[in-house]
PASEPA-368730 format. One record per residue (C-alpha): chain; x, y, z. Coordinates in pm, whole numbers, plus 50000, padded with zeros to 5 digits. Example, Ala and Ser with C-alpha at 12.3 -4.5 7.8 and 13.67 -1.06 7.14 Angstrom:
2
A 51230 49550 50780 .
A 51367 49894 50714 .
end
This chain:
138
A 49577 47001 49060 .
A 49464 47227 49346 .
A 49519 47598 49305 .
A 49773 47777 49535 .
A 49614 48062 49725 .
A 49772 48427 49697 .
A 49843 48421 50058 .
A 50055 48104 50025 .
A 50243 48229 49737 .
A 50333 48546 49937 .
A 50442 48319 50222 .
A 50655 48116 50001 .
A 50796 48415 49821 .
A 50681 48280 49498 .
A 50460 48587 49408 .
A 50412 48683 49043 .
A 50187 48983 49021 .
A 50038 48875 48683 .
A 49928 48536 48847 .
A 49769 48681 49161 .
A 49400 48617 49165 .
A 49299 48828 49448 .
A 49030 48587 49573 .
A 49172 48559 49917 .
A 49251 48931 49985 .
A 49062 49094 50259 .
A 48899 49406 50118 .
A 48820 49674 50356 .
A 48586 49968 50264 .
A 48758 50260 50110 .
A 48790 50574 50322 .
A 48580 50848 50211 .
A 48670 51222 50241 .
A 48966 51398 50378 .
A 49080 51331 50725 .
A 49247 51603 50937 .
A 49613 51542 51040 .
A 49676 51474 51403 .
A 49725 51769 51639 .
A 50065 51650 51742 .
A 50215 51666 51392 .
A 50498 51923 51351 .
A 50529 52118 51019 .
A 50737 51852 50852 .
A 50487 51590 50925 .
A 50187 51812 50831 .
A 50345 51876 50499 .
A 50398 51515 50431 .
A 50037 51424 50556 .
A 49903 51683 50320 .
A 50112 51545 50028 .
A 50040 51179 50095 .
A 49659 51167 50177 .
A 49532 51305 49839 .
A 49774 51075 49659 .
A 49688 50756 49840 .
A 49308 50844 49823 .
A 49330 50905 49434 .
A 49474 50561 49381 .
A 49217 50399 49626 .
A 49470 50244 49857 .
A 49339 50411 50196 .
A 49078 50238 50387 .
A 48922 50329 50725 .
A 49153 50077 50888 .
A 49474 50245 50747 .
A 49465 50585 50917 .
A 49658 50499 51230 .
A 49939 50335 51038 .
A 49966 50619 50800 .
A 49983 50842 51117 .
A 50259 50618 51242 .
A 50441 50642 50898 .
A 50425 51020 50868 .
A 50526 51060 51247 .
A 50847 50840 51189 .
A 50914 51050 50860 .
A 50899 51377 51065 .
A 51146 51211 51324 .
A 51405 51135 51047 .
A 51340 51468 50861 .
A 51393 51655 51202 .
A 51726 51462 51248 .
A 51858 51566 50906 .
A 51751 51920 50950 .
A 51935 51934 51282 .
A 52257 51819 51117 .
A 52243 51458 51265 .
A 52181 51163 51028 .
A 51916 50953 51158 .
A 51989 50589 51253 .
A 51966 50299 51015 .
A 51667 50154 51204 .
A 51480 50480 51185 .
A 51535 50483 50801 .
A 51444 50114 50783 .
A 51110 50183 50973 .
A 51025 50478 50735 .
A 51091 50258 50434 .
A 50890 49956 50560 .
A 50587 50172 50667 .
A 50584 50369 50335 .
A 50612 50046 50154 .
A 50303 49909 50300 .
A 50109 50187 50124 .
A 50298 50110 49787 .
A 50507 50426 49807 .
A 50802 50273 49624 .
A 50817 50103 49263 .
A 50889 49765 49417 .
A 50626 49786 49683 .
A 50366 49916 49440 .
A 50368 49586 49277 .
A 50289 49387 49592 .
A 49961 49569 49670 .
A 49616 49538 49546 .
A 49435 49861 49469 .
A 49051 49878 49460 .
A 48902 49846 49113 .
A 48548 49962 49163 .
A 48429 49612 49088 .
A 48531 49592 48712 .
A 48713 49292 48585 .
A 49027 49379 48407 .
A 49158 49041 48327 .
A 48949 48936 48023 .
A 49097 48585 48039 .
A 48998 48526 48400 .
A 48633 48440 48306 .
A 48720 48172 48043 .
A 48674 47813 48166 .
A 48959 47590 48217 .
A 49057 47420 47889 .
A 48848 47640 47667 .
A 48977 47763 47320 .
A 49120 48117 47294 .
A 48997 48137 46946 .
A 48620 48088 47034 .
end
């Protein structure tokens, strides 16, 4: 029986995190060091940037290719926050965009289950190395 790839499981909507192999996931090099917030950020956005960057780097989610998407997510967060602060509710579309963008970084409990974090090369699944059909008692 042919093994179903992780990307096909995602496409079909049959993802079970415990059964994901991670074999067909593209891994980008992790981003090293802090990165300055963009000059165009306002105070709301700057505070959110300074809150998120250390958190995302500590769990090894940020790669060098993620910075522009993070800028976009934090920028949109600032727009929503500015609307709330002015006493006008943001549109549903704005709220959906922030939720979707933050989800790409695993910033909700449900979204955290969908992302693969870097593991520094150590195998954590002790059963993955066992050959198919081998006994668990050996």
